[in-house]
NUDO-833040 format. One record per residue (C-alpha): y negated, x, z negated; residue number from 1. Coordinates in steps of 0.001 Angstrom, whole numbers, always signed. Layout:
N
y	x	z	n
Y	X	Z	NUM
...
//
This chain:
454
y	x	z	n
-23937	+10907	+15304	1
-24294	+6889	+16945	2
-22031	+3723	+14861	3
-19565	+2778	+17124	4
-18676	-958	+17935	5
-15750	-2067	+15769	6
-14350	-4163	+18203	7
-14575	-1229	+21153	8
-12219	+521	+19189	9
-9938	-2661	+18591	10
-9349	-3317	+22445	11
-8506	+432	+23058	12
-6004	+1043	+19631	13
-4865	-2592	+21084	14
-4051	-1701	+24279	15
-2553	+1718	+23204	16
-243	-90	+20830	17
+951	-2217	+23482	18
+2500	+116	+25474	19
+3456	+1893	+23254	20
+5214	-335	+20321	21
+8399	+2112	+19897	22
+10481	+3003	+16695	23
+9568	+5263	+14120	24
+11149	+8414	+15607	25
+12206	+8110	+19549	26
+15457	+7245	+20149	27
+16258	+5851	+16192	28
+16344	+2454	+15028	29
+14852	+3689	+11852	30
+11741	+2463	+10733	31
+8913	+3651	+8565	32
+6639	+1910	+6429	33
+3716	+2742	+4377	34
+3524	+3120	+144	35
-59	+1977	+420	36
-1487	+1888	-3066	37
-432	+3442	-6247	38
-1908	+2472	-9792	39
-408	+3386	-13048	40
+3282	+4311	-13479	41
+5094	+3572	-10012	42
+8164	+5748	-9437	43
+10556	+6105	-6552	44
+14151	+6980	-5691	45
+14566	+8319	-2326	46
+17572	+8751	-2190	47
+17550	+12396	-2446	48
+20257	+13004	-5537	49
+17164	+13870	-7898	50
+16706	+10498	-8739	51
+13129	+8212	-9753	52
+10669	+10588	-9827	53
+6181	+9910	-9777	54
+5523	+8022	-6388	55
+2200	+9030	-4975	56
+440	+6911	-2388	57
+1062	+7385	+1919	58
+4922	+8016	+1197	59
+6455	+6912	+3584	60
+8919	+3769	+2879	61
+12484	+4335	+3909	62
+15457	+2104	+4479	63
+17303	+2470	+1144	64
+14362	+3562	-729	65
+13526	+2166	-4472	66
+9794	+1728	-6327	67
+9844	+788	-9632	68
+6364	-20	-12159	69
+5930	+491	-15395	70
+4055	-1274	-18017	71
+613	-18	-16291	72
+2155	-180	-13238	73
+1209	-1468	-9770	74
+1877	-652	-6145	75
+1550	-2243	-2275	76
+3072	-1246	+600	77
+2340	-2063	+4083	78
+4230	-2980	+6827	79
+3490	-1785	+10403	80
+1830	-5269	+11269	81
-153	-5365	+8884	82
+2095	-7385	+6400	83
+1893	-6424	+2865	84
+3785	-6572	-353	85
+2526	-5633	-3839	86
+4408	-5688	-6920	87
+3597	-5959	-10640	88
+4354	-4267	-13605	89
+8195	-3750	-15204	90
+9449	-4312	-11419	91
+11914	-3220	-8949	92
+12548	-3259	-5399	93
+14370	-1462	-3028	94
+14299	-1889	+1045	95
+17883	-1953	+2059	96
+16553	-2386	+5828	97
+14407	-1562	+7837	98
+14874	-1575	+11444	99
+14520	-2777	+14813	100
+16584	-5155	+16587	101
+17511	-4716	+20566	102
+14958	-6887	+21181	103
+12064	-5095	+19439	104
+11947	-7391	+16365	105
+11575	-5608	+13194	106
+13722	-6498	+10760	107
+12996	-5943	+6525	108
+15163	-6380	+3944	109
+13754	-6533	+408	110
+15577	-7134	-2730	111
+13411	-7506	-5608	112
+16082	-7110	-9024	113
+13364	-7609	-11797	114
+9877	-8337	-12165	115
+6967	-10031	-10117	116
+6194	-9491	-6697	117
+3833	-10882	-4009	118
+3944	-10993	-174	119
+1249	-11575	+2321	120
+3552	-11540	+5884	121
+2198	-12178	+8973	122
+5412	-12462	+11412	123
+3662	-10871	+14227	124
+5605	-10068	+17146	125
+8784	-12059	+16171	126
+9709	-9959	+13175	127
+11776	-10852	+10484	128
+11496	-10407	+6523	129
+14256	-11407	+3997	130
+13676	-11330	-295	131
+16566	-11510	-2316	132
+16187	-12434	-5637	133
+17362	-13547	-8304	134
+21090	-15264	-6700	135
+18494	-16860	-3733	136
+17609	-15746	-632	137
+14268	-16540	+1758	138
+13847	-15098	+5434	139
+11120	-15616	+7246	140
+9937	-15951	+10388	141
+6744	-16997	+10426	142
+3301	-16146	+8761	143
+3287	-16790	+4771	144
+1648	-15625	+1328	145
+3854	-16593	-1820	146
+4787	-14990	-4938	147
+8151	-14373	-6518	148
+8528	-13704	-10602	149
+12425	-12592	-11054	150
+13289	-12528	-14999	151
+16998	-12640	-16184	152
+16941	-16908	-17317	153
+14177	-17760	-14516	154
+13021	-17530	-11173	155
+9956	-18871	-9334	156
+8861	-19012	-6370	157
+4920	-20284	-5248	158
+4085	-20332	-1751	159
-273	-20345	-1343	160
-24	-20003	+2385	161
+2151	-21590	+4811	162
+6434	-22731	+3794	163
+9481	-21310	+2930	164
+13717	-22410	+2863	165
+15451	-21046	-240	166
+19182	-20432	+683	167
+20311	-21341	-3395	168
+24008	-21274	-4459	169
+23179	-25413	-5308	170
+21834	-25682	-1567	171
+18996	-25354	+1012	172
+15418	-25443	-1064	173
+12304	-26426	+1053	174
+8975	-24564	-671	175
+5808	-26407	+814	176
+2163	-24640	+471	177
+270	-25394	-3372	178
+4037	-25937	-4668	179
+6291	-23948	-6886	180
+10390	-23968	-6858	181
+11622	-23551	-10299	182
+15774	-21955	-10521	183
+17468	-21811	-13768	184
+19647	-19027	-13534	185
+21299	-20086	-17068	186
+22158	-23122	-15788	187
+23416	-22769	-12525	188
+20527	-22000	-10385	189
+19602	-25898	-10741	190
+16131	-25751	-9450	191
+13233	-28424	-8902	192
+10129	-27926	-6883	193
+6325	-28384	-9388	194
+2860	-29881	-6157	195
+1448	-27221	-8731	196
+743	-23346	-8962	197
+208	-21827	-12152	198
-2225	-19242	-12647	199
-755	-15960	-12840	200
-2647	-13188	-14114	201
-2136	-10731	-11082	202
-2864	-13835	-9027	203
-6569	-12227	-9235	204
-5412	-8833	-7891	205
-3099	-10630	-5271	206
-6097	-12343	-3892	207
-8482	-9240	-3991	208
-5903	-6953	-2216	209
-5611	-10099	+740	210
-9182	-10227	+604	211
-9921	-6813	+951	212
-7082	-6166	+4279	213
-8992	-9557	+5365	214
-11828	-8365	+5650	215
-11655	-4595	+6674	216
-9292	-5107	+9863	217
-11175	-7902	+10868	218
-10283	-7706	+14609	219
-7081	-5733	+14396	220
-4998	-8450	+13749	221
-3110	-8036	+17567	222
-2815	-4157	+16982	223
+1996	-3830	+16256	224
+421	-376	+14071	225
-1725	-2740	+11386	226
-943	-479	+8441	227
-3449	+1573	+7420	228
-6870	-30	+9385	229
-8098	-1746	+6824	230
-8783	+1536	+4438	231
-9896	+3411	+8298	232
-12528	+914	+8550	233
-13730	+954	+4647	234
-13518	+4619	+3331	235
-14767	+6314	+7267	236
-15827	+5491	+10473	237
-15467	+5697	+14517	238
-18012	+7498	+16269	239
-18454	+7874	+19926	240
-18561	+12036	+20393	241
-19587	+13074	+23736	242
-16680	+15036	+25319	243
-13719	+14056	+22517	244
-14136	+9555	+22976	245
-13718	+8109	+19609	246
-13615	+10422	+16405	247
-13096	+8529	+13560	248
-14212	+10842	+10495	249
-13808	+9906	+6552	250
-16989	+9330	+4532	251
-18304	+11790	+1787	252
-16905	+15608	+3981	253
-18578	+18719	+3847	254
-19067	+22372	+4027	255
-15074	+23231	+3557	256
-13192	+20336	+3478	257
-10292	+20165	+5409	258
-7870	+17029	+5869	259
-4795	+18875	+4536	260
-5774	+20530	+890	261
-4563	+17474	-1336	262
-1219	+15965	-1028	263
+2238	+15858	-1461	264
+5642	+17297	+744	265
+8268	+14838	+218	266
+11793	+14836	+1357	267
+14125	+12385	+3088	268
+17487	+13086	+3930	269
+17996	+13133	+7124	270
+14030	+13167	+7869	271
+13517	+16724	+6043	272
+9877	+16882	+4626	273
+7240	+14766	+5277	274
+3351	+15009	+4710	275
+1661	+12578	+2188	276
-2020	+12741	+2053	277
-3779	+12109	-1237	278
-6312	+10170	+624	279
-6401	+6952	-21	280
-6986	+6177	+3841	281
-4261	+9185	+4497	282
-1919	+7147	+7241	283
-2656	+6819	+10478	284
-4622	+9801	+10933	285
-1308	+11544	+9547	286
+1066	+9898	+11351	287
-296	+9394	+14449	288
-3063	+11190	+17232	289
-4868	+14469	+16136	290
-6979	+16500	+13795	291
-9505	+18563	+15160	292
-12845	+20344	+14231	293
-16457	+20173	+15775	294
-19076	+22131	+15078	295
-21834	+20324	+13555	296
-19666	+17861	+13151	297
-16515	+19143	+10377	298
-12978	+17401	+10891	299
-12325	+14969	+12567	300
-9561	+12555	+14097	301
-8715	+11588	+17724	302
-6782	+8080	+17488	303
-3768	+8479	+19904	304
+25	+9834	+20683	305
+762	+5802	+18966	306
+4873	+6419	+20410	307
+5106	+9503	+18439	308
+5479	+9414	+14934	309
+4785	+12956	+13274	310
+6448	+13304	+9720	311
+3584	+16369	+10040	312
+240	+15984	+10951	313
-886	+17062	+14583	314
-4128	+19211	+14458	315
-6145	+21768	+16604	316
-6187	+25360	+15175	317
-9968	+26469	+14689	318
-11039	+29951	+13626	319
-14018	+28412	+12363	320
-12758	+26682	+10106	321
-9365	+27744	+8125	322
-7444	+24901	+6853	323
-4635	+25190	+4335	324
-1056	+25474	+6651	325
+967	+22950	+6624	326
+4359	+24688	+6368	327
+6511	+22408	+4048	328
+8731	+23728	+1531	329
+12462	+25299	+2054	330
+15310	+25179	-179	331
+14490	+22009	-2602	332
+14776	+18499	-2013	333
+12198	+18581	-4376	334
+8469	+16990	-4214	335
+5821	+19519	-4212	336
+2292	+18812	-4247	337
-456	+20267	-2715	338
-3819	+21195	-4409	339
-4575	+18375	-6168	340
-1277	+16925	-5307	341
-938	+12818	-5167	342
-3613	+11503	-6975	343
-2910	+7629	-8721	344
-5572	+5435	-9240	345
-6529	+4624	-12639	346
-5768	+521	-13595	347
-8861	+259	-15181	348
-11564	+1434	-12668	349
-14705	+3836	-14165	350
-18403	+1977	-15540	351
-19502	+5144	-13484	352
-18822	+8055	-11212	353
-20141	+10694	-9362	354
-19520	+11119	-5613	355
-19886	+14328	-4071	356
-19928	+16114	-798	357
-15704	+17202	-89	358
-14797	+14063	-1772	359
-13671	+12744	+953	360
-13349	+8659	-794	361
-10944	+9800	-3248	362
-11230	+8347	-6792	363
-12440	+5702	-4688	364
-10804	+1690	-5380	365
-10810	+176	-2425	366
-13777	-2977	-1857	367
-15293	-870	-5223	368
-18395	-230	-3313	369
-19749	-2053	-1238	370
-22585	+51	+566	371
-20248	+3378	+1611	372
-21903	+4547	+4443	373
-25416	+4302	+2983	374
-23964	+6360	+303	375
-22638	+8648	+2889	376
-25981	+9454	+3975	377
-27136	+9852	+410	378
-24427	+11930	-455	379
-25152	+14210	+2624	380
-28685	+14853	+1663	381
-28279	+15252	-1658	382
-24673	+16743	-2349	383
-23876	+14036	-5080	384
-24617	+10716	-5822	385
-24156	+8543	-9389	386
-22897	+4755	-8564	387
-21704	+2068	-10778	388
-18679	+710	-8982	389
-17536	-2944	-9825	390
-14276	-5009	-9375	391
-13700	-5289	-5911	392
-14443	-8437	-4491	393
-16047	-9486	-8576	394
-16173	-13207	-7689	395
-12465	-13196	-8962	396
-12624	-10579	-11710	397
-13502	-12448	-14733	398
-10656	-14723	-14360	399
-7938	-11798	-14488	400
-9556	-10486	-17651	401
-10216	-13505	-19550	402
-6419	-13756	-18677	403
-5428	-10737	-19242	404
-7605	-11129	-22663	405
-5736	-14605	-23703	406
-2058	-13603	-23988	407
+790	-15215	-24018	408
+3118	-16139	-21957	409
+4319	-19697	-19154	410
+6304	-21917	-20827	411
+9743	-22721	-19266	412
+11732	-25580	-16951	413
+13964	-28039	-18761	414
+13779	-26291	-22845	415
+15338	-23138	-21902	416
+13271	-20251	-23612	417
+10396	-18511	-22334	418
+10055	-15405	-20622	419
+8958	-13477	-23402	420
+12475	-13685	-25221	421
+14655	-12487	-22248	422
+13800	-8611	-23596	423
+11798	-8071	-20583	424
+7974	-8348	-21138	425
+7265	-11480	-19276	426
+4318	-11357	-16445	427
+1635	-12225	-18584	428
+2512	-9686	-20790	429
+2729	-7748	-18059	430
-1194	-8119	-17308	431
-2147	-7763	-20580	432
-292	-3816	-21234	433
-1803	-3247	-17480	434
-5324	-4412	-18848	435
-4995	-2636	-22045	436
-3774	+1249	-20020	437
-6259	+4165	-20146	438
-9125	+4510	-17922	439
-9167	+7905	-17783	440
-6699	+7797	-14207	441
-5610	+10962	-13637	442
-3206	+12505	-11176	443
+1142	+11730	-10952	444
+2725	+15141	-12469	445
+4236	+16386	-9606	446
+7830	+17200	-9753	447
+7370	+20982	-8557	448
+4677	+23278	-8678	449
+1808	+23384	-6098	450
+2611	+24071	-2589	451
-464	+26986	-1821	452
-3936	+27347	-2799	453
-7188	+25884	-1038	454
//
């Protein structure tokens, strides 16, 4: 199959989306965003009445959803335009508002109740983002990239890009690029603005993730549905198939593989069960468009139907390639795993791994392999190949691990105790705990038994 032009697909996607930038469900003001990365211990509360349960990658995030991480947990949330929010260990957030204004602008309000969060807000199409932390609030209608670190006694806002106005009990504070605002919660929210940003052990993780999206979502910036595009470009390729047009296929597929063999069914009040793919690229191909089995090519995804967000993926049945049946569970609100369920990326990558035909990218950390297309050809020829994954964007990795190994905690403002004395781990301590997590990885335990056999 010939390789497609990235720009050609970009123009097609932009044109389609520009005409169909509609709500998640037709006739509704509700929005749904993506839990795009899950590493270590991450839990989700979908308001089903069963409380927190293990979170799977590609779980939809709806209004009212809560996320929390434990000592080794990290997670990323992608919004429709490709904006992202990343949360570190021992962090809790809730998405109090995910809605559409009458103008069509997307309104997002997130509450950071504890921990550390990074936001890279692209502010496309007049979208508005509000983040509440401690007793402060910031609202964005323009691009900004920043870090919030919130504890019981001290909150800090560090701005990497853009400028941010913060509403505080003591007044409005303007925080410009490369500056940090410190809010002393124990002293009436008195604040000061420093003309520097202290490096946090998780900063390199945020930089790597941002660089990954910048690299693999090139020429996609104008699309109102930017979430998931970088993963499509990294984990697979588009090809122009005669009679079908542009089709996408993940790398490392093979005979017997089908796109619905691994994942989980998650229940959402008012929406029912939605299918979440276990594959790291598994968002857009399961929310829009249609899967088809093409003889000589295997299962491929045809982009389209951008105005119809679907909770259950669409596919064209084929007698030549039976699939795991897409039948939502009944009589329960528990999450039900399918096949291998929703896999969790280990916090630390293994020094070597085997890429097998039929793995379809599962187990490969974002950006850890730089020659995916070439490796795909090797696997297609021999059935497997051994690789040595490198830390994504390795030029920043040594600083990260050095910071983890050094340990310690940051100082505090105005003689207040350091964060480690608050009873909750400091950001430096969170990094140290994450750095010593198991390298074996594994799967999140499902809340119920498997939804069927492959």
